TORKOL-4160 file (C-alpha; in steps of 0.2 Angstrom, whole numbers, padded with zeros to 4 digits, m for minus):
302
<pt num="1" X="m0001" Y="m0001" Z="0001"/>
<pt num="2" X="0005" Y="0019" Z="m0004"/>
<pt num="3" X="0002" Y="0032" Z="0007"/>
<pt num="4" X="m0008" Y="0048" Z="0000"/>
<pt num="5" X="0009" Y="0059" Z="0002"/>
<pt num="6" X="0018" Y="0046" Z="m0006"/>
<pt num="7" X="0007" Y="0046" Z="m0020"/>
<pt num="8" X="0004" Y="0064" Z="m0023"/>
<pt num="9" X="0023" Y="0067" Z="m0024"/>
<pt num="10" X="0026" Y="0052" Z="m0038"/>
<pt num="11" X="0011" Y="0060" Z="m0047"/>
<pt num="12" X="0020" Y="0078" Z="m0047"/>
<pt num="13" X="0038" Y="0070" Z="m0051"/>
<pt num="14" X="0028" Y="0061" Z="m0067"/>
<pt num="15" X="0019" Y="0077" Z="m0071"/>
<pt num="16" X="0034" Y="0086" Z="m0073"/>
<pt num="17" X="0044" Y="0074" Z="m0082"/>
<pt num="18" X="0030" Y="0074" Z="m0095"/>
<pt num="19" X="0030" Y="0091" Z="m0096"/>
<pt num="20" X="0049" Y="0094" Z="m0099"/>
<pt num="21" X="0048" Y="0081" Z="m0113"/>
<pt num="22" X="0035" Y="0089" Z="m0123"/>
<pt num="23" X="0047" Y="0105" Z="m0120"/>
<pt num="24" X="0060" Y="0095" Z="m0129"/>
<pt num="25" X="0048" Y="0090" Z="m0143"/>
<pt num="26" X="0041" Y="0107" Z="m0147"/>
<pt num="27" X="0058" Y="0114" Z="m0147"/>
<pt num="28" X="0063" Y="0100" Z="m0160"/>
<pt num="29" X="0049" Y="0105" Z="m0170"/>
<pt num="30" X="0052" Y="0123" Z="m0171"/>
<pt num="31" X="0052" Y="0132" Z="m0187"/>
<pt num="32" X="0066" Y="0145" Z="m0195"/>
<pt num="33" X="0056" Y="0159" Z="m0190"/>
<pt num="34" X="0054" Y="0154" Z="m0172"/>
<pt num="35" X="0073" Y="0151" Z="m0171"/>
<pt num="36" X="0078" Y="0169" Z="m0178"/>
<pt num="37" X="0079" Y="0162" Z="m0196"/>
<pt num="38" X="0073" Y="0174" Z="m0210"/>
<pt num="39" X="0064" Y="0161" Z="m0222"/>
<pt num="40" X="0075" Y="0159" Z="m0238"/>
<pt num="41" X="0065" Y="0166" Z="m0253"/>
<pt num="42" X="0073" Y="0163" Z="m0270"/>
<pt num="43" X="0064" Y="0174" Z="m0280"/>
<pt num="44" X="0069" Y="0188" Z="m0268"/>
<pt num="45" X="0087" Y="0181" Z="m0267"/>
<pt num="46" X="0088" Y="0183" Z="m0287"/>
<pt num="47" X="0080" Y="0200" Z="m0287"/>
<pt num="48" X="0093" Y="0207" Z="m0273"/>
<pt num="49" X="0107" Y="0199" Z="m0284"/>
<pt num="50" X="0101" Y="0208" Z="m0299"/>
<pt num="51" X="0100" Y="0225" Z="m0291"/>
<pt num="52" X="0118" Y="0223" Z="m0285"/>
<pt num="53" X="0125" Y="0218" Z="m0300"/>
<pt num="54" X="0117" Y="0233" Z="m0308"/>
<pt num="55" X="0122" Y="0244" Z="m0295"/>
<pt num="56" X="0142" Y="0237" Z="m0297"/>
<pt num="57" X="0141" Y="0241" Z="m0315"/>
<pt num="58" X="0131" Y="0257" Z="m0312"/>
<pt num="59" X="0147" Y="0264" Z="m0300"/>
<pt num="60" X="0161" Y="0257" Z="m0311"/>
<pt num="61" X="0154" Y="0267" Z="m0326"/>
<pt num="62" X="0151" Y="0283" Z="m0315"/>
<pt num="63" X="0169" Y="0283" Z="m0308"/>
<pt num="64" X="0176" Y="0278" Z="m0325"/>
<pt num="65" X="0167" Y="0294" Z="m0333"/>
<pt num="66" X="0172" Y="0304" Z="m0318"/>
<pt num="67" X="0189" Y="0300" Z="m0321"/>
<pt num="68" X="0190" Y="0303" Z="m0341"/>
<pt num="69" X="0183" Y="0321" Z="m0336"/>
<pt num="70" X="0195" Y="0323" Z="m0324"/>
<pt num="71" X="0209" Y="0318" Z="m0334"/>
<pt num="72" X="0206" Y="0326" Z="m0352"/>
<pt num="73" X="0195" Y="0340" Z="m0348"/>
<pt num="74" X="0200" Y="0346" Z="m0330"/>
<pt num="75" X="0219" Y="0345" Z="m0331"/>
<pt num="76" X="0219" Y="0353" Z="m0348"/>
<pt num="77" X="0211" Y="0369" Z="m0338"/>
<pt num="78" X="0219" Y="0367" Z="m0321"/>
<pt num="79" X="0237" Y="0373" Z="m0317"/>
<pt num="80" X="0249" Y="0361" Z="m0308"/>
<pt num="81" X="0249" Y="0371" Z="m0292"/>
<pt num="82" X="0229" Y="0369" Z="m0290"/>
<pt num="83" X="0230" Y="0350" Z="m0294"/>
<pt num="84" X="0221" Y="0345" Z="m0276"/>
<pt num="85" X="0204" Y="0350" Z="m0285"/>
<pt num="86" X="0207" Y="0335" Z="m0297"/>
<pt num="87" X="0207" Y="0323" Z="m0284"/>
<pt num="88" X="0196" Y="0331" Z="m0272"/>
<pt num="89" X="0181" Y="0334" Z="m0284"/>
<pt num="90" X="0182" Y="0314" Z="m0290"/>
<pt num="91" X="0183" Y="0309" Z="m0271"/>
<pt num="92" X="0167" Y="0320" Z="m0267"/>
<pt num="93" X="0157" Y="0313" Z="m0281"/>
<pt num="94" X="0154" Y="0296" Z="m0271"/>
<pt num="95" X="0141" Y="0307" Z="m0262"/>
<pt num="96" X="0132" Y="0307" Z="m0277"/>
<pt num="97" X="0129" Y="0287" Z="m0277"/>
<pt num="98" X="0113" Y="0286" Z="m0269"/>
<pt num="99" X="0104" Y="0299" Z="m0280"/>
<pt num="100" X="0111" Y="0293" Z="m0294"/>
<pt num="101" X="0104" Y="0275" Z="m0292"/>
<pt num="102" X="0088" Y="0281" Z="m0287"/>
<pt num="103" X="0086" Y="0292" Z="m0304"/>
<pt num="104" X="0092" Y="0277" Z="m0313"/>
<pt num="105" X="0087" Y="0261" Z="m0307"/>
<pt num="106" X="0071" Y="0255" Z="m0308"/>
<pt num="107" X="0060" Y="0253" Z="m0292"/>
<pt num="108" X="0061" Y="0234" Z="m0292"/>
<pt num="109" X="0081" Y="0237" Z="m0288"/>
<pt num="110" X="0082" Y="0253" Z="m0277"/>
<pt num="111" X="0071" Y="0244" Z="m0263"/>
<pt num="112" X="0085" Y="0231" Z="m0261"/>
<pt num="113" X="0099" Y="0244" Z="m0259"/>
<pt num="114" X="0102" Y="0249" Z="m0240"/>
<pt num="115" X="0116" Y="0257" Z="m0231"/>
<pt num="116" X="0127" Y="0243" Z="m0234"/>
<pt num="117" X="0126" Y="0248" Z="m0251"/>
<pt num="118" X="0132" Y="0265" Z="m0253"/>
<pt num="119" X="0146" Y="0258" Z="m0242"/>
<pt num="120" X="0151" Y="0246" Z="m0254"/>
<pt num="121" X="0148" Y="0257" Z="m0270"/>
<pt num="122" X="0159" Y="0271" Z="m0262"/>
<pt num="123" X="0173" Y="0260" Z="m0260"/>
<pt num="124" X="0172" Y="0253" Z="m0277"/>
<pt num="125" X="0170" Y="0271" Z="m0284"/>
<pt num="126" X="0185" Y="0277" Z="m0275"/>
<pt num="127" X="0196" Y="0263" Z="m0280"/>
<pt num="128" X="0191" Y="0262" Z="m0299"/>
<pt num="129" X="0195" Y="0281" Z="m0299"/>
<pt num="130" X="0213" Y="0279" Z="m0291"/>
<pt num="131" X="0217" Y="0264" Z="m0303"/>
<pt num="132" X="0211" Y="0273" Z="m0317"/>
<pt num="133" X="0219" Y="0288" Z="m0315"/>
<pt num="134" X="0234" Y="0281" Z="m0311"/>
<pt num="135" X="0234" Y="0271" Z="m0328"/>
<pt num="136" X="0230" Y="0289" Z="m0337"/>
<pt num="137" X="0242" Y="0300" Z="m0329"/>
<pt num="138" X="0258" Y="0290" Z="m0331"/>
<pt num="139" X="0266" Y="0283" Z="m0348"/>
<pt num="140" X="0262" Y="0282" Z="m0361"/>
<pt num="141" X="0245" Y="0291" Z="m0359"/>
<pt num="142" X="0252" Y="0303" Z="m0349"/>
<pt num="143" X="0267" Y="0313" Z="m0340"/>
<pt num="144" X="0266" Y="0325" Z="m0325"/>
<pt num="145" X="0283" Y="0322" Z="m0318"/>
<pt num="146" X="0299" Y="0331" Z="m0322"/>
<pt num="147" X="0316" Y="0321" Z="m0325"/>
<pt num="148" X="0324" Y="0318" Z="m0308"/>
<pt num="149" X="0344" Y="0315" Z="m0303"/>
<pt num="150" X="0349" Y="0299" Z="m0312"/>
<pt num="151" X="0361" Y="0294" Z="m0300"/>
<pt num="152" X="0369" Y="0309" Z="m0290"/>
<pt num="153" X="0378" Y="0323" Z="m0292"/>
<pt num="154" X="0396" Y="0330" Z="m0291"/>
<pt num="155" X="0409" Y="0344" Z="m0294"/>
<pt num="156" X="0425" Y="0342" Z="m0303"/>
<pt num="157" X="0440" Y="0353" Z="m0305"/>
<pt num="158" X="0449" Y="0352" Z="m0323"/>
<pt num="159" X="0468" Y="0356" Z="m0320"/>
<pt num="160" X="0470" Y="0355" Z="m0339"/>
<pt num="161" X="0475" Y="0338" Z="m0339"/>
<pt num="162" X="0464" Y="0328" Z="m0326"/>
<pt num="163" X="0447" Y="0330" Z="m0318"/>
<pt num="164" X="0450" Y="0330" Z="m0298"/>
<pt num="165" X="0436" Y="0324" Z="m0289"/>
<pt num="166" X="0432" Y="0330" Z="m0272"/>
<pt num="167" X="0437" Y="0319" Z="m0257"/>
<pt num="168" X="0418" Y="0317" Z="m0253"/>
<pt num="169" X="0417" Y="0313" Z="m0271"/>
<pt num="170" X="0397" Y="0315" Z="m0272"/>
<pt num="171" X="0384" Y="0325" Z="m0263"/>
<pt num="172" X="0380" Y="0319" Z="m0245"/>
<pt num="173" X="0363" Y="0318" Z="m0236"/>
<pt num="174" X="0362" Y="0337" Z="m0234"/>
<pt num="175" X="0366" Y="0341" Z="m0255"/>
<pt num="176" X="0383" Y="0347" Z="m0249"/>
<pt num="177" X="0401" Y="0346" Z="m0258"/>
<pt num="178" X="0416" Y="0354" Z="m0250"/>
<pt num="179" X="0431" Y="0356" Z="m0258"/>
<pt num="180" X="0446" Y="0362" Z="m0248"/>
<pt num="181" X="0461" Y="0373" Z="m0255"/>
<pt num="182" X="0478" Y="0375" Z="m0248"/>
<pt num="183" X="0481" Y="0391" Z="m0254"/>
<pt num="184" X="0473" Y="0406" Z="m0263"/>
<pt num="185" X="0456" Y="0413" Z="m0264"/>
<pt num="186" X="0450" Y="0402" Z="m0277"/>
<pt num="187" X="0452" Y="0384" Z="m0282"/>
<pt num="188" X="0461" Y="0390" Z="m0296"/>
<pt num="189" X="0455" Y="0381" Z="m0311"/>
<pt num="190" X="0438" Y="0379" Z="m0319"/>
<pt num="191" X="0424" Y="0368" Z="m0308"/>
<pt num="192" X="0411" Y="0357" Z="m0317"/>
<pt num="193" X="0394" Y="0353" Z="m0310"/>
<pt num="194" X="0391" Y="0336" Z="m0318"/>
<pt num="195" X="0375" Y="0326" Z="m0315"/>
<pt num="196" X="0363" Y="0315" Z="m0326"/>
<pt num="197" X="0345" Y="0315" Z="m0327"/>
<pt num="198" X="0332" Y="0300" Z="m0330"/>
<pt num="199" X="0315" Y="0300" Z="m0335"/>
<pt num="200" X="0302" Y="0287" Z="m0340"/>
<pt num="201" X="0300" Y="0295" Z="m0354"/>
<pt num="202" X="0313" Y="0307" Z="m0363"/>
<pt num="203" X="0326" Y="0312" Z="m0351"/>
<pt num="204" X="0336" Y="0323" Z="m0366"/>
<pt num="205" X="0318" Y="0334" Z="m0367"/>
<pt num="206" X="0322" Y="0345" Z="m0351"/>
<pt num="207" X="0329" Y="0361" Z="m0350"/>
<pt num="208" X="0340" Y="0363" Z="m0338"/>
<pt num="209" X="0346" Y="0380" Z="m0330"/>
<pt num="210" X="0359" Y="0383" Z="m0316"/>
<pt num="211" X="0359" Y="0399" Z="m0304"/>
<pt num="212" X="0372" Y="0401" Z="m0292"/>
<pt num="213" X="0375" Y="0413" Z="m0280"/>
<pt num="214" X="0389" Y="0418" Z="m0268"/>
<pt num="215" X="0386" Y="0433" Z="m0257"/>
<pt num="216" X="0380" Y="0443" Z="m0271"/>
<pt num="217" X="0368" Y="0444" Z="m0287"/>
<pt num="218" X="0365" Y="0427" Z="m0293"/>
<pt num="219" X="0371" Y="0420" Z="m0310"/>
<pt num="220" X="0362" Y="0410" Z="m0321"/>
<pt num="221" X="0372" Y="0398" Z="m0330"/>
<pt num="222" X="0368" Y="0388" Z="m0346"/>
<pt num="223" X="0373" Y="0369" Z="m0348"/>
<pt num="224" X="0386" Y="0366" Z="m0358"/>
<pt num="225" X="0382" Y="0354" Z="m0373"/>
<pt num="226" X="0399" Y="0347" Z="m0379"/>
<pt num="227" X="0409" Y="0343" Z="m0361"/>
<pt num="228" X="0404" Y="0326" Z="m0358"/>
<pt num="229" X="0406" Y="0320" Z="m0375"/>
<pt num="230" X="0423" Y="0331" Z="m0377"/>
<pt num="231" X="0430" Y="0324" Z="m0361"/>
<pt num="232" X="0421" Y="0306" Z="m0357"/>
<pt num="233" X="0436" Y="0297" Z="m0354"/>
<pt num="234" X="0439" Y="0311" Z="m0342"/>
<pt num="235" X="0424" Y="0310" Z="m0331"/>
<pt num="236" X="0424" Y="0291" Z="m0332"/>
<pt num="237" X="0440" Y="0285" Z="m0329"/>
<pt num="238" X="0445" Y="0267" Z="m0325"/>
<pt num="239" X="0461" Y="0258" Z="m0317"/>
<pt num="240" X="0470" Y="0244" Z="m0324"/>
<pt num="241" X="0459" Y="0232" Z="m0319"/>
<pt num="242" X="0446" Y="0239" Z="m0329"/>
<pt num="243" X="0437" Y="0246" Z="m0314"/>
<pt num="244" X="0428" Y="0262" Z="m0314"/>
<pt num="245" X="0435" Y="0272" Z="m0301"/>
<pt num="246" X="0425" Y="0288" Z="m0303"/>
<pt num="247" X="0407" Y="0291" Z="m0298"/>
<pt num="248" X="0394" Y="0282" Z="m0308"/>
<pt num="249" X="0383" Y="0298" Z="m0312"/>
<pt num="250" X="0373" Y="0289" Z="m0328"/>
<pt num="251" X="0369" Y="0272" Z="m0321"/>
<pt num="252" X="0356" Y="0269" Z="m0336"/>
<pt num="253" X="0369" Y="0272" Z="m0350"/>
<pt num="254" X="0362" Y="0279" Z="m0365"/>
<pt num="255" X="0344" Y="0283" Z="m0357"/>
<pt num="256" X="0351" Y="0294" Z="m0346"/>
<pt num="257" X="0355" Y="0313" Z="m0350"/>
<pt num="258" X="0373" Y="0320" Z="m0347"/>
<pt num="259" X="0373" Y="0338" Z="m0339"/>
<pt num="260" X="0387" Y="0348" Z="m0337"/>
<pt num="261" X="0389" Y="0365" Z="m0329"/>
<pt num="262" X="0405" Y="0377" Z="m0329"/>
<pt num="263" X="0406" Y="0385" Z="m0313"/>
<pt num="264" X="0420" Y="0394" Z="m0317"/>
<pt num="265" X="0434" Y="0398" Z="m0303"/>
<pt num="266" X="0425" Y="0397" Z="m0286"/>
<pt num="267" X="0430" Y="0408" Z="m0274"/>
<pt num="268" X="0432" Y="0404" Z="m0255"/>
<pt num="269" X="0415" Y="0403" Z="m0247"/>
<pt num="270" X="0400" Y="0396" Z="m0248"/>
<pt num="271" X="0390" Y="0394" Z="m0264"/>
<pt num="272" X="0372" Y="0391" Z="m0266"/>
<pt num="273" X="0367" Y="0382" Z="m0282"/>
<pt num="274" X="0349" Y="0380" Z="m0288"/>
<pt num="275" X="0344" Y="0368" Z="m0303"/>
<pt num="276" X="0329" Y="0370" Z="m0311"/>
<pt num="277" X="0322" Y="0355" Z="m0322"/>
<pt num="278" X="0308" Y="0359" Z="m0334"/>
<pt num="279" X="0300" Y="0350" Z="m0349"/>
<pt num="280" X="0283" Y="0350" Z="m0357"/>
<pt num="281" X="0273" Y="0335" Z="m0350"/>
<pt num="282" X="0255" Y="0328" Z="m0355"/>
<pt num="283" X="0246" Y="0340" Z="m0349"/>
<pt num="284" X="0257" Y="0349" Z="m0340"/>
<pt num="285" X="0275" Y="0358" Z="m0341"/>
<pt num="286" X="0283" Y="0349" Z="m0328"/>
<pt num="287" X="0296" Y="0357" Z="m0316"/>
<pt num="288" X="0307" Y="0351" Z="m0303"/>
<pt num="289" X="0319" Y="0362" Z="m0292"/>
<pt num="290" X="0335" Y="0356" Z="m0284"/>
<pt num="291" X="0345" Y="0365" Z="m0270"/>
<pt num="292" X="0363" Y="0360" Z="m0267"/>
<pt num="293" X="0378" Y="0368" Z="m0258"/>
<pt num="294" X="0396" Y="0369" Z="m0262"/>
<pt num="295" X="0409" Y="0375" Z="m0250"/>
<pt num="296" X="0425" Y="0381" Z="m0253"/>
<pt num="297" X="0436" Y="0381" Z="m0239"/>
<pt num="298" X="0454" Y="0386" Z="m0235"/>
<pt num="299" X="0465" Y="0375" Z="m0226"/>
<pt num="300" X="0482" Y="0377" Z="m0217"/>
<pt num="301" X="0494" Y="0363" Z="m0221"/>
<pt num="302" X="0502" Y="0354" Z="m0204"/>
């Protein structure tokens, strides 16, 4: 026999067990919506994919159009000093993408566009613009950079027989060359400024002007067209092992344009040199300005 309390406790335990089992079965039978999963609609998914694909092509076409307008219209009308506007305007054009989508795309596509769409479209526009611009402003389609120094620069002294390089050889990190003399107020011979020009289009198409100043009015010196050709063996000196002992001013061989400037007889003191390199690029006139210093120092022999 079972007393009343034991029977009631057994009945309560059995009821609790049945309720737990029922809850587990209901949990297994829950739908995706009950689990927080959005039901998959294949037709809606296809429309969304088509809308995103159409958005991609619209952004690519818009970015290409903006880039072409910038390159072949705005660049011709803008001075190189104000070149900042040429990237600021195209970048800002990304703000127009939502309005362009709503104006061009059909309503069945627009309803699928969200904030994530504008975020992705903006990135696609910016990187497409940058990639196309890089292609259009560099050779062979454009040229917006003036020639640069091929290797380094130096100043040599012509004593009539040999070309004497300074002990430092080439310019240092501070664009400085020091020439030491032991007597007199000047080096006593002609000094030549030598360097080469390198460019990805035409190294020989640039105009080079040198301005030198030493405690007085500056003097503009044109480059000598024949010095390198007439003195090549003296400039490029080699030892008995056929090893070049002079600085390598033209590392790219015939592709580099040699430049020689006659600085005449330099006096003791500091000589400031400004080199202006100018060429007609595409579409701008490209200019590069370099500032160097040559010091002639009188030293006493011990």
